[in-house]
C-alpha positions as CSV (number, residue, x, y, z in Angstrom):
1,M,0.8,25.3,187.6
2,N,1.1,23.1,184.4
3,M,4.7,22.3,183.6
4,K,5.6,22.1,180.1
5,H,8.1,19.2,179.5
6,I,10.9,19.2,177.0
7,L,12.8,15.9,177.6
8,L,15.9,15.3,176.0
9,T,17.3,12.2,176.5
10,S,20.0,12.5,174.2
11,T,21.4,9.0,174.9
12,A,24.8,8.4,173.3
13,I,26.6,5.2,173.9
14,I,30.0,4.6,172.1
15,A,32.4,1.6,172.6
16,L,35.9,2.0,171.2
17,S,37.8,-1.4,171.3
18,T,41.3,-2.3,170.4
19,P,42.4,-4.5,167.4
20,A,40.0,-7.7,166.9
21,F,39.4,-10.0,169.9
22,S,40.6,-7.9,172.4
23,A,38.4,-7.4,175.8
24,D,39.8,-3.8,176.1
25,K,37.4,-1.1,175.2
26,E,36.3,2.2,176.2
27,M,32.5,3.1,176.9
28,Y,30.8,6.7,176.7
29,Q,27.2,7.5,177.5
30,T,25.5,10.8,178.3
31,T,22.0,11.6,179.2
32,T,20.1,15.1,179.4
33,K,16.6,16.1,181.0
34,I,15.3,19.2,181.0
35,E,11.9,20.8,182.1
36,K,10.4,24.2,182.1
37,D,7.4,26.4,182.1
38,A,6.3,29.7,180.8
39,I,7.1,31.9,184.0
40,G,10.8,30.6,184.1
41,N,10.8,27.5,186.2
42,F,13.4,25.3,184.9
43,S,15.1,22.0,185.8
44,E,17.8,20.3,183.9
45,K,19.8,17.0,184.9
46,S,22.7,15.9,182.7
47,N,24.8,12.9,183.2
48,T,27.9,11.6,181.6
49,T,30.0,8.2,182.3
50,K,32.9,6.7,180.7
51,T,35.0,3.7,181.3
52,E,38.4,4.2,179.6
53,M,40.3,1.0,178.4
54,D,42.6,0.5,181.6
55,G,38.9,0.0,183.4
56,T,38.9,3.6,184.9
57,A,35.2,4.7,185.7
58,N,34.6,8.6,185.4
59,S,31.3,9.7,186.0
60,Y,30.2,13.7,185.9
61,E,26.7,14.9,186.8
62,K,25.1,18.1,186.9
63,N,21.7,19.5,188.1
64,I,20.2,22.9,187.5
65,N,17.0,24.0,189.3
66,I,15.3,27.5,189.2
67,T,12.2,28.6,190.7
68,V,10.3,31.8,190.2
69,D,7.5,33.0,192.3
70,D,4.6,35.4,191.2
71,K,6.5,38.4,192.2
72,G,9.5,37.7,190.1
73,N,11.6,36.4,193.0
74,K,14.0,33.7,191.8
75,D,16.0,31.0,193.5
76,K,19.0,28.9,191.4
77,T,20.5,26.2,192.6
78,V,23.3,24.1,190.6
79,T,25.0,20.9,191.7
80,T,27.6,19.0,190.3
81,E,29.4,15.7,191.0
82,T,32.5,14.6,189.6
83,M,34.2,10.8,190.3
84,S,37.2,8.9,189.0
85,D,37.4,5.6,190.0
86,P,40.5,3.6,188.8
87,K,39.9,-0.1,188.7
88,G,41.1,-2.0,191.6
89,L,43.5,0.8,193.0
90,G,41.0,1.9,195.8
91,N,41.6,5.5,195.4
92,K,38.4,6.5,194.3
93,H,38.1,10.6,193.9
94,V,35.2,12.5,194.4
95,T,34.3,16.3,194.1
96,M,31.2,17.8,194.6
97,T,30.2,21.5,194.1
98,K,26.8,23.4,195.3
99,D,26.1,26.9,194.2
100,T,22.9,28.9,194.9
101,E,21.7,32.2,194.1
102,T,18.9,34.3,195.5
103,S,17.0,37.3,194.1
104,K,14.5,38.7,196.2
105,D,13.0,42.3,196.6
106,G,16.1,43.8,195.1
107,A,18.5,41.8,197.1
108,V,20.9,39.3,195.6
109,S,22.7,36.6,198.1
110,S,25.1,33.7,196.7
111,T,26.6,30.5,198.2
112,H,29.5,28.2,197.4
113,E,30.3,24.9,198.4
114,A,32.9,22.4,197.5
115,T,33.8,19.2,198.8
116,V,36.7,17.4,197.8
117,N,37.1,13.4,199.0
118,G,35.2,15.0,202.0
119,K,37.1,18.1,202.5
120,S,35.1,21.2,201.9
121,V,35.4,24.8,200.8
122,K,32.5,26.9,201.6
123,S,31.9,30.9,200.8
124,D,28.7,32.9,201.0
125,S,28.3,36.4,199.6
126,S,25.1,39.0,199.8
127,F,24.4,42.3,198.6
128,E,21.6,44.7,199.2
129,T,21.1,48.1,198.2
130,N,18.3,50.9,198.4
131,A,17.7,53.7,196.5
132,N,19.5,56.7,198.9
133,G,22.7,54.9,198.5
134,S,22.7,52.6,201.8
135,Y,24.0,49.1,201.3
136,E,25.0,46.0,203.0
137,R,27.5,43.7,201.8
138,N,28.8,40.3,203.6
139,D,31.5,38.0,202.1
140,M,32.7,34.8,203.6
141,I,34.8,31.8,202.8
142,S,35.9,28.8,204.8
143,R,38.6,26.2,204.0
144,T,39.4,22.7,205.6
145,D,42.7,21.0,204.6
146,A,43.5,17.2,204.7
147,A,44.8,17.4,208.4
148,G,41.5,19.1,209.5
149,T,42.5,22.6,209.9
150,T,39.8,24.9,209.1
151,R,40.8,28.6,208.0
152,S,37.9,31.3,207.5
153,S,37.8,34.9,206.6
154,E,34.5,37.2,206.4
155,Q,34.3,40.7,205.5
156,N,31.0,43.0,206.4
157,T,30.5,46.1,204.5
158,S,27.9,48.5,205.5
159,M,26.8,51.9,204.2
160,K,24.2,54.3,206.0
161,V,23.0,57.3,204.4
162,N,20.5,59.6,206.2
163,S,18.2,62.0,205.0
164,K,20.7,65.0,205.6
165,G,23.3,63.1,203.0
166,D,25.3,62.4,206.3
167,T,27.3,58.7,205.8
168,K,28.6,56.0,207.9
169,K,30.9,53.4,206.5
170,T,32.0,50.3,208.6
171,V,34.0,47.6,207.2
172,T,34.7,44.5,209.8
173,S,37.2,41.7,208.3
174,E,37.9,38.7,210.5
175,S,39.9,35.7,209.9
176,S,40.6,32.6,211.9
177,T,42.6,29.4,212.1
178,D,41.5,26.6,213.8
179,P,43.7,23.4,213.8
180,K,41.6,20.3,214.4
181,G,41.4,19.1,217.9
182,L,44.1,21.2,219.3
183,G,41.8,23.8,220.8
184,N,44.1,26.8,219.7
185,K,41.8,28.8,217.5
186,T,43.4,32.0,216.4
187,S,41.1,35.1,215.3
188,V,42.0,38.4,214.1
189,K,39.5,41.3,213.8
190,V,39.9,44.6,212.1
191,T,36.9,47.2,212.1
192,D,37.3,50.2,210.4
193,T,34.7,53.1,210.5
194,E,34.2,56.3,208.5
195,K,31.8,59.0,209.7
196,T,31.1,61.9,207.2
197,T,28.8,65.0,208.2
198,T,28.8,68.5,207.1
199,E,31.0,69.3,210.1
200,G,33.7,66.8,208.9
201,T,35.0,63.3,208.5
202,A,35.7,61.1,211.6
203,I,37.9,58.0,210.9
204,T,38.4,55.1,213.7
205,H,40.4,51.7,213.4
206,E,40.9,48.9,215.8
207,K,42.4,45.7,216.1
208,T,41.8,42.8,218.2
209,V,43.6,39.5,218.3
210,N,41.7,36.6,220.3
211,G,39.7,39.3,221.6
212,D,42.4,41.7,222.8
213,V,42.6,45.0,221.3
214,V,46.3,45.3,219.7
215,N,45.7,48.5,217.8
216,M,43.3,51.4,218.0
217,S,43.4,54.9,216.3
218,K,40.9,57.7,215.6
219,S,41.6,60.7,213.3
220,V,39.1,64.0,212.6
221,S,38.8,66.1,209.5
222,P,37.3,69.4,209.0
223,A,34.7,69.8,206.4
224,R,36.1,71.3,203.3
């Protein structure tokens, strides 16, 4: 594959200084590079740096990468890094993000991850469907705080439709809290199921805490 390059090295450098003979000045620089081809493959890298008059160094970098195969399936990844470093204070602040999106055979999945000074937030999402109305969806998010405690939640939804038009929908939600190093992780899981046929609808509910069932119910409604 021959890649067509579009190179934009738009480098802008600006220096702003206080009155004459002052050593204090503000510097700003930005660069951008883009590459792409006829079928949709694409990459872009941009970088901005700025030094303020008080010596604080700031930078921002963003990378975009898109790949497309011969079937039209697509993978997209976007990463960013933002940094602020006040001069001489030893309190550098760094935020990094990564977002991905994959489209393949009608299914779409995505992920998000952010790291702030080494502490992370992650999320994932996927969705898949077909012509008869069946579908699957999964969503997850996880956070780790400054103390090391990880909190996560996940929800999975499944809809099944058979050739008779009968449906079964299941929604499972699970959340957990896991303090660092304490060995006392707490998990709560809830499962709701709804089955519909020509005879009626059956609904079940179950809730567990740390694997123990704390609530369960079932109801049946005749068809109208």
